[in-house]
Every structure is written in C-alpha cells, then in structure tokens.
Backbone as a chain_set.jsonl record, in Angstrom:
{"seq": "MDDQTRIEIEAAAFRRLRKHLMEDRADVQNIDMMNLAGFCRNCLSRWYQEAANERGIEMDKAAGREAFYGMPYDQWKARNQSEASPEKQAAFETAFRENVGEPDRN", "coords": {"N": [[-27.019, 15.819, -18.528], [-27.551, 12.432, -18.489], [-26.456, 9.594, -16.602], [-25.89, 7.273, -17.954], [-25.488, 8.18, -20.771], [-23.238, 9.929, -20.126], [-21.297, 7.937, -19.447], [-21.012, 6.525, -21.905], [-20.166, 8.469, -23.475], [-17.626, 8.948, -22.235], [-16.415, 6.433, -22.567], [-16.359, 6.491, -25.262], [-14.395, 8.473, -25.681], [-11.993, 7.431, -24.484], [-11.659, 5.219, -26.116], [-11.064, 6.493, -28.46], [-8.779, 8.02, -27.605], [-7.141, 5.7, -27.249], [-6.978, 4.642, -29.827], [-5.541, 6.807, -31.111], [-3.05, 6.605, -29.776], [-2.321, 4.056, -30.382], [-2.594, 3.672, -33.01], [-2.388, 6.075, -34.654], [-0.193, 7.509, -33.522], [1.822, 5.595, -32.915], [4.519, 5.818, -32.867], [5.419, 7.35, -30.969], [7.267, 7.083, -28.136], [6.743, 5.072, -25.148], [8.344, 5.709, -22.882], [8.863, 8.332, -23.316], [6.316, 9.466, -23.22], [5.74, 8.786, -20.444], [7.825, 10.32, -19.265], [7.087, 12.951, -19.949], [4.384, 13.292, -19.424], [3.631, 11.744, -17.399], [2.191, 9.464, -17.434], [1.643, 6.431, -19.472], [1.167, 4.102, -22.252], [1.307, 1.778, -20.878], [0.476, 2.357, -18.454], [-2.303, 3.156, -18.926], [-3.178, 0.439, -19.695], [-2.823, -0.793, -17.376], [-4.7, 0.646, -15.601], [-6.962, -0.25, -17.032], [-6.992, -2.875, -16.42], [-7.133, -2.821, -13.733], [-9.739, -1.602, -13.4], [-11.267, -3.676, -14.529], [-10.767, -5.726, -12.5], [-11.863, -4.4, -10.213], [-14.521, -4.79, -10.833], [-14.923, -7.441, -10.302], [-13.962, -9.103, -12.382], [-11.376, -11.331, -13.36], [-8.254, -10.424, -14.079], [-4.98, -10.315, -15.221], [-1.74, -8.675, -15.253], [-0.687, -9.061, -17.717], [-2.751, -9.775, -19.411], [-4.354, -7.579, -19.245], [-2.606, -5.843, -20.451], [-2.634, -7.003, -23.077], [-5.225, -6.75, -23.82], [-5.383, -3.835, -24.01], [-3.297, -3.116, -25.848], [-3.986, -4.648, -28.016], [-2.704, -7.039, -28.798], [-0.09, -9.291, -27.775], [2.02, -7.767, -25.29], [4.983, -8.059, -25.685], [5.073, -8.323, -28.403], [4.104, -5.936, -29.416], [5.92, -4.208, -28.222], [8.37, -5.019, -29.754], [7.661, -4.382, -32.229], [7.24, -1.586, -32.101], [8.825, -0.161, -30.03], [11.835, 1.476, -28.928], [15.188, 1.189, -27.904], [15.837, 3.002, -24.956], [17.678, 5.945, -24.178], [20.309, 6.244, -21.739], [19.912, 8.707, -20.337], [17.017, 9.216, -20.765], [16.239, 6.854, -19.552], [17.038, 7.517, -16.826], [15.361, 9.68, -16.359], [12.85, 8.516, -16.498], [12.854, 6.706, -14.213], [12.635, 8.674, -12.247], [10.148, 9.975, -13.076], [8.303, 7.722, -12.922], [8.466, 6.942, -10.148], [7.323, 9.355, -9.091], [4.764, 9.356, -10.093], [3.583, 6.813, -10.118], [4.823, 5.14, -8.133], [7.197, 3.115, -6.428], [9.35, 1.429, -8.613], [8.556, -1.912, -9.736], [10.82, -4.401, -9.555], [10.738, -7.048, -10.502]], "CA": [[-26.707, 14.623, -19.217], [-27.817, 11.267, -17.78], [-25.22, 8.848, -16.243], [-25.49, 6.31, -19.152], [-24.937, 9.105, -21.733], [-22.004, 10.254, -19.885], [-20.514, 6.723, -19.481], [-20.876, 6.259, -23.246], [-19.192, 9.57, -23.941], [-16.261, 8.708, -21.632], [-16.025, 5.261, -23.259], [-15.864, 6.802, -26.679], [-13.289, 9.395, -25.596], [-11.063, 6.499, -24.044], [-11.423, 4.453, -27.357], [-10.365, 7.638, -29.379], [-7.27, 7.957, -27.154], [-6.375, 4.361, -27.549], [-6.678, 4.674, -31.259], [-4.573, 7.853, -31.276], [-1.888, 6.202, -29.22], [-1.942, 2.782, -30.931], [-2.477, 3.767, -34.642], [-1.984, 7.469, -35.139], [1.05, 7.868, -32.895], [2.527, 4.487, -32.443], [5.928, 6.174, -32.905], [5.753, 7.969, -29.677], [7.661, 6.042, -27.126], [6.246, 5.063, -23.742], [9.146, 6.291, -22.024], [8.82, 9.692, -23.589], [5.046, 9.779, -22.54], [5.732, 8.821, -18.978], [8.678, 11.474, -18.743], [6.545, 14.217, -20.143], [2.98, 13.462, -18.963], [3.336, 11.083, -16.094], [1.536, 8.115, -17.779], [1.915, 5.892, -20.84], [0.206, 3.061, -22.644], [1.366, 0.675, -19.946], [-0.458, 2.907, -17.27], [-3.644, 2.871, -19.38], [-3.389, -0.852, -19.557], [-2.946, -1.04, -15.994], [-5.956, 1.19, -15.249], [-7.996, -1.048, -17.568], [-6.909, -4.17, -15.614], [-7.665, -2.425, -12.338], [-11.275, -1.33, -13.635], [-11.913, -5.076, -14.598], [-10.67, -6.394, -11.186], [-12.821, -3.813, -9.345], [-15.829, -5.291, -11.221], [-14.849, -8.91, -10.232], [-13.216, -9.758, -13.571], [-10.131, -11.725, -13.012], [-7.334, -10.029, -15.359], [-3.652, -10.164, -14.75], [-1.219, -7.687, -16.011], [-0.322, -9.543, -19.271], [-4.164, -9.856, -20.097], [-4.687, -6.097, -19.377], [-1.837, -5.223, -21.564], [-3.038, -7.498, -24.344], [-6.516, -6.045, -24.044], [-5.271, -2.455, -24.411], [-2.411, -3.256, -26.963], [-4.522, -5.492, -29.141], [-1.629, -7.998, -29.088], [0.724, -9.472, -26.57], [2.942, -6.58, -25.036], [6.142, -8.155, -26.254], [4.937, -8.189, -29.807], [3.912, -4.487, -29.6], [7.378, -3.593, -27.983], [9.235, -5.403, -30.69], [7.295, -3.537, -33.525], [7.271, -0.101, -31.79], [9.579, 0.622, -29.036], [13.271, 1.515, -29.26], [16.003, 1.253, -26.658], [15.924, 4.447, -24.525], [18.965, 6.514, -23.791], [20.53, 6.376, -20.181], [19.228, 9.954, -19.735], [15.664, 8.979, -20.639], [15.866, 5.974, -18.266], [17.029, 8.13, -15.464], [14.19, 10.583, -16.134], [11.901, 7.611, -16.277], [12.886, 6.391, -12.861], [11.96, 9.696, -11.432], [8.742, 10.079, -13.365], [7.662, 6.599, -12.422], [8.325, 7.201, -8.616], [6.373, 10.578, -8.819], [3.405, 9.179, -10.739], [3.129, 5.476, -9.845], [5.386, 4.545, -6.976], [8.517, 2.557, -6.575], [9.217, 0.413, -9.745], [8.64, -3.319, -9.414], [12.004, -4.925, -10.196], [10.593, -8.454, -10.931]], "C": [[-26.987, 13.568, -18.105], [-26.588, 10.449, -17.497], [-24.917, 7.878, -17.484], [-24.948, 7.034, -20.348], [-23.443, 9.581, -21.393], [-20.99, 9.168, -19.918], [-20.163, 6.406, -20.965], [-19.979, 7.3, -23.826], [-17.716, 9.382, -23.624], [-15.671, 7.494, -22.291], [-15.496, 5.697, -24.595], [-14.619, 7.673, -26.711], [-12.058, 8.467, -25.368], [-10.808, 5.678, -25.492], [-10.695, 5.333, -28.383], [-8.936, 7.754, -28.956], [-6.489, 6.822, -27.419], [-6.115, 4.365, -29.025], [-5.603, 5.654, -31.627], [-3.173, 7.259, -30.945], [-1.329, 4.904, -29.831], [-1.77, 2.881, -32.453], [-1.829, 5.055, -35.142], [-0.568, 7.836, -34.708], [1.893, 6.715, -32.384], [4.1, 4.776, -32.387], [6.377, 6.769, -31.671], [6.064, 6.88, -28.647], [7.092, 6.15, -25.9], [6.992, 5.816, -22.857], [9.096, 7.882, -22.106], [7.361, 10.274, -23.073], [5.086, 9.899, -21.127], [6.739, 9.967, -18.491], [8.025, 12.809, -18.897], [5.241, 14.386, -19.499], [2.719, 12.636, -17.771], [2.52, 9.844, -16.192], [1.938, 7.685, -19.199], [1.017, 4.818, -21.078], [0.199, 1.999, -21.617], [0.42, 1.171, -18.656], [-1.897, 2.751, -17.67], [-4.048, 1.395, -19.406], [-3.673, -1.286, -18.269], [-4.392, -0.566, -15.365], [-7.024, 0.228, -15.807], [-8.09, -2.321, -16.791], [-7.563, -3.909, -14.199], [-9.104, -2.303, -12.257], [-11.81, -2.763, -13.717], [-11.916, -5.699, -13.228], [-11.625, -5.754, -10.167], [-14.233, -4.351, -9.589], [-15.938, -6.806, -11.172], [-14.506, -9.717, -11.517], [-11.808, -10.091, -13.404], [-9.269, -11.201, -14.49], [-6.062, -9.745, -14.745], [-3.069, -8.998, -15.647], [-0.863, -7.971, -17.459], [-1.669, -9.486, -19.953], [-4.612, -8.392, -20.179], [-3.828, -5.555, -20.445], [-2.225, -5.635, -22.951], [-4.399, -6.951, -24.717], [-6.429, -4.568, -24.6], [-4.336, -2.392, -25.753], [-3.076, -3.908, -28.137], [-3.645, -6.677, -29.495], [-0.824, -8.277, -27.788], [1.763, -8.285, -26.514], [4.218, -6.754, -25.7], [6.226, -7.962, -27.77], [4.921, -6.671, -30.152], [5.295, -3.762, -29.319], [8.354, -3.809, -29.072], [9.104, -4.527, -31.941], [7.579, -1.973, -33.292], [8.218, 0.701, -30.88], [11.109, 0.377, -29.348], [13.912, 1.607, -27.918], [16.047, 2.852, -26.216], [17.384, 4.742, -23.962], [19.075, 6.399, -22.224], [19.854, 7.659, -19.591], [17.724, 9.76, -19.561], [15.329, 7.921, -19.57], [15.828, 6.514, -16.948], [15.793, 8.995, -15.212], [12.927, 9.714, -15.935], [11.703, 7.185, -14.862], [12.216, 7.456, -12.025], [10.493, 9.91, -11.685], [7.859, 8.88, -12.811], [7.432, 6.582, -10.948], [7.24, 8.204, -8.362], [4.925, 10.181, -9.067], [2.739, 7.816, -10.382], [3.513, 4.949, -8.599], [6.725, 3.858, -7.256], [8.429, 1.294, -7.705], [9.328, -1.174, -9.153], [9.786, -3.903, -10.271], [11.873, -6.506, -10.617], [10.036, -8.515, -12.28]], "O": [[-26.688, 13.802, -16.934], [-25.63, 10.666, -18.238], [-23.775, 7.759, -17.926], [-23.984, 6.541, -20.934], [-22.569, 9.613, -22.259], [-19.875, 9.414, -20.379], [-19.018, 6.028, -21.211], [-19.095, 6.982, -24.621], [-16.788, 9.569, -24.41], [-14.472, 7.51, -22.57], [-14.39, 5.354, -25.014], [-13.857, 7.617, -27.677], [-11.069, 8.712, -26.06], [-9.644, 5.578, -25.88], [-9.792, 4.869, -29.079], [-8.005, 7.621, -29.75], [-5.313, 6.9, -27.775], [-4.982, 4.075, -29.407], [-4.768, 5.3, -32.46], [-2.237, 7.394, -31.734], [-0.124, 4.649, -29.829], [-0.906, 2.243, -33.056], [-0.879, 5.071, -35.925], [0.176, 8.427, -35.491], [2.647, 6.917, -31.432], [4.85, 3.951, -31.867], [7.557, 6.727, -31.324], [5.294, 5.965, -28.355], [6.892, 7.286, -25.471], [6.416, 6.564, -22.067], [9.263, 8.596, -21.117], [7.273, 11.399, -22.581], [4.602, 10.871, -20.547], [6.52, 10.522, -17.414], [8.308, 13.73, -18.131], [4.931, 15.486, -19.041], [1.669, 12.79, -17.148], [2.181, 9.226, -15.183], [2.483, 8.457, -19.988], [0.144, 4.553, -20.251], [-0.823, 1.333, -21.455], [-0.256, 0.382, -17.995], [-2.69, 2.263, -16.864], [-5.219, 1.115, -19.147], [-4.609, -2.041, -18.01], [-5.1, -1.341, -14.721], [-7.952, -0.088, -15.063], [-9.192, -2.801, -16.527], [-8.367, -4.667, -13.656], [-9.732, -2.754, -11.3], [-12.769, -3.058, -13.003], [-12.963, -6.176, -12.792], [-12.162, -6.471, -9.322], [-15.055, -4.372, -8.673], [-16.797, -7.422, -11.803], [-14.789, -10.912, -11.61], [-11.013, -9.157, -13.303], [-9.567, -11.506, -15.645], [-6.017, -8.972, -13.787], [-3.699, -8.46, -16.558], [-0.776, -7.059, -18.281], [-1.669, -9.124, -21.129], [-5.23, -8.027, -21.179], [-4.326, -4.831, -21.308], [-2.188, -4.842, -23.892], [-4.654, -6.719, -25.898], [-7.202, -4.131, -25.453], [-4.664, -1.629, -26.662], [-2.637, -3.647, -29.257], [-3.911, -7.285, -30.532], [-0.922, -7.517, -26.825], [2.298, -7.87, -27.543], [4.679, -5.781, -26.297], [7.232, -7.529, -28.332], [5.628, -6.211, -31.05], [5.731, -2.877, -30.055], [9.139, -2.903, -29.355], [10.044, -4.044, -32.573], [8.063, -1.246, -34.159], [8.38, 1.92, -30.934], [11.559, -0.639, -29.879], [13.308, 2.029, -26.932], [16.257, 3.764, -27.015], [18.095, 3.906, -23.405], [18.071, 6.453, -21.513], [19.31, 7.642, -18.487], [17.159, 10.037, -18.503], [14.357, 8.024, -18.822], [14.996, 6.234, -16.084], [15.252, 9.068, -14.109], [12.006, 10.157, -15.249], [10.599, 7.256, -14.323], [11.345, 7.172, -11.203], [9.681, 10.016, -10.766], [6.768, 9.116, -12.29], [6.336, 6.248, -10.499], [6.347, 7.981, -7.545], [4.004, 10.6, -8.366], [1.514, 7.695, -10.352], [2.683, 4.326, -7.937], [7.296, 4.077, -8.324], [7.598, 0.386, -7.651], [10.096, -1.51, -8.251], [9.739, -3.903, -11.501], [12.859, -7.119, -11.027], [9.839, -9.605, -12.817]]}, "num_chains": 1, "name": "protein.A"}
C-alpha cells in the first residue's frame, strides 16, 4: 500500500470513529470513556489540535474542540453530558494522570 492510500484509509477510519462517538453513541459519557479506555472525545480533539499545530496551523484548545465536536464544546456538553458521580470523578483523576498527566486546574 502506498503512503497516500494509507493516509486516506487512516483518515476515513478517524472520520468513522468520530461519527460513531458523536452521532451513534453520543450517550456515552466522556468520563466513562476515559475511565475505561484512557481517552475520550476531548483527547481526540486535543490530538487534532496538536496535529494542526505541528503543521504550522494555529489552533487553540477551544478551536480544536469545536473542530472535533462540530460545535462549541459548552453546547455539546449541555446537550450530551451529565454530572458524574464522586466515584467516577475519583476514577477519572487516576485515569487522567495515568494517560495524560496532571490535570490543568485552570
């Protein structure tokens, strides 16, 4: 397989993953994804942002999230996310530290 074809297939797989998470399973909470898999939609939006930045495209966290979510993050969150239990929040702190690093408290 040539590089261009591989890139196109990888991009198609990413688009399908995004569709699955945003349309097919919008009910799945980010905190549950992070606690079980070590990543969530916010991680994917950050990886998108980082890839853009690596290519010289200026994109901040909010713009990366909007590009991934297809809307401002606060709007997505209000539509789809619910309050997490204290147990899920504690598990998230551990999962975040293990997979991302220390949480940014700002």
